[in-house]
VOPAGU-2260 file (C-alpha; in pm, 1 decimal, decimal comma):
REM VOPAGU-2260
SITE   aa  ch    i         X         Y         Z
SITE  MET   A    0  -22688,1    5524,5   18784,4
SITE  LYS   A    1  -22563,6    5850,4   18938,2
SITE  THR   A    2  -22730,7    6126,5   19134,8
SITE  ILE   A    3  -22680,5    6489,5   19034,5
SITE  THR   A    4  -22791,7    6811,9   19198,0
SITE  ILE   A    5  -22942,9    7094,4   18995,3
SITE  SER   A    6  -23099,5    7424,7   19092,1
SITE  ASP   A    7  -23475,0    7447,6   19131,8
SITE  ASP   A    8  -23511,9    7673,2   18827,4
SITE  VAL   A    9  -23321,3    7426,8   18606,6
SITE  TYR   A   10  -23533,2    7142,0   18741,8
SITE  GLU   A   11  -23851,8    7331,5   18650,2
SITE  LYS   A   12  -23724,3    7394,1   18297,3
SITE  LEU   A   13  -23633,3    7028,4   18248,5
SITE  ALA   A   14  -23965,0    6915,0   18393,5
SITE  LYS   A   15  -24150,9    7130,2   18137,9
SITE  LEU   A   16  -23942,9    6986,7   17851,0
SITE  LYS   A   17  -23955,7    6621,9   17948,0
SITE  GLY   A   18  -24323,4    6535,4   17917,0
SITE  LYS   A   19  -24340,0    6156,0   17952,5
SITE  LYS   A   20  -23967,2    6110,6   17889,8
SITE  SER   A   21  -23719,1    6048,6   18167,8
SITE  PHE   A   22  -23484,9    6323,3   18279,6
SITE  SER   A   23  -23193,8    6117,0   18147,4
SITE  VAL   A   24  -23347,9    6100,9   17800,1
SITE  ILE   A   25  -23422,6    6472,7   17783,6
SITE  ILE   A   26  -23072,8    6568,8   17904,9
SITE  ASP   A   27  -22917,0    6332,6   17650,2
SITE  GLU   A   28  -23128,7    6484,8   17371,2
SITE  LEU   A   29  -23024,2    6836,2   17472,7
SITE  ILE   A   30  -22656,9    6739,1   17470,3
SITE  LYS   A   31  -22687,8    6580,0   17125,3
SITE  LYS   A   32  -22863,0    6888,1   16985,9
SITE  ASN   A   33  -22583,7    7108,2   17119,2
SITE  VAL   A   34  -22315,8    6887,8   16962,6
SITE  GLU   A   35  -22496,6    6889,2   16628,0
SITE  LYS   A   36  -22527,8    7270,0   16630,3
SITE  ARG   A   37  -22155,3    7307,8   16700,7
SITE  ILE   A   38  -22069,2    7068,5   16418,1
SITE  GLU   A   39  -22287,8    7262,6   16176,8
SITE  LEU   A   40  -22119,0    7589,0   16275,8
SITE  LEU   A   41  -21775,5    7433,6   16223,4
SITE  ILE   A   42  -21871,4    7308,8   15878,5
SITE  GLU   A   43  -22008,7    7649,1   15782,7
SITE  SER   A   44  -21682,5    7808,4   15892,5
SITE  ALA   A   45  -21477,7    7547,1   15706,9
SITE  GLU   A   46  -21662,7    7616,3   15382,1
SITE  LYS   A   47  -21495,1    7956,2   15379,0
SITE  THR   A   48  -21149,3    7799,1   15408,5
SITE  GLY   A   49  -21182,1    7510,7   15163,0
SITE  TYR   A   50  -21143,8    7241,2   15430,9
SITE  GLU   A   51  -21509,2    7141,0   15443,6
SITE  ASP   A   52  -21445,3    6783,6   15317,1
SITE  GLU   A   53  -21191,2    6714,7   15590,5
SITE  LEU   A   54  -21412,1    6868,0   15856,3
SITE  GLU   A   55  -21712,2    6667,9   15735,8
SITE  LYS   A   56  -21512,7    6346,1   15791,9
SITE  ILE   A   57  -21415,5    6458,5   16140,1
SITE  SER   A   58  -21770,7    6562,6   16222,4
SITE  GLU   A   59  -21896,0    6221,1   16110,5
SITE  GLU   A   60  -21672,8    6060,6   16373,1
SITE  ILE   A   61  -21796,1    6304,4   16636,6
SITE  ARG   A   62  -22156,6    6226,0   16548,5
SITE  LYS   A   63  -22086,4    5853,7   16577,7
SITE  GLY   A   64  -21927,6    5908,5   16916,5
SITE  PHE   A   65  -22229,7    6095,6   17042,2
SITE  LYS   A   66  -22472,8    5881,3   16842,3
SITE  VAL   A   67  -22621,3    6192,6   16683,6
SITE  ARG   A   68  -22849,1    6136,8   16390,2
SITE  ILE   A   69  -22726,8    6284,8   16062,9
């Protein structure tokens, strides 16, 4: 376990989001959502180039690495 320091305003925002979850869980969920959004944007961009199949394979590996649900 590690200790991090965040600003008071960020703490308040996280506290509102977390409900009964731990701060670690809510931060992890936010990171996963961000990764998933970036993957989706990459795939959308790739559709225009014809490389969407290759990018989908790569994104699958990224999702596995971050344990993001498909």
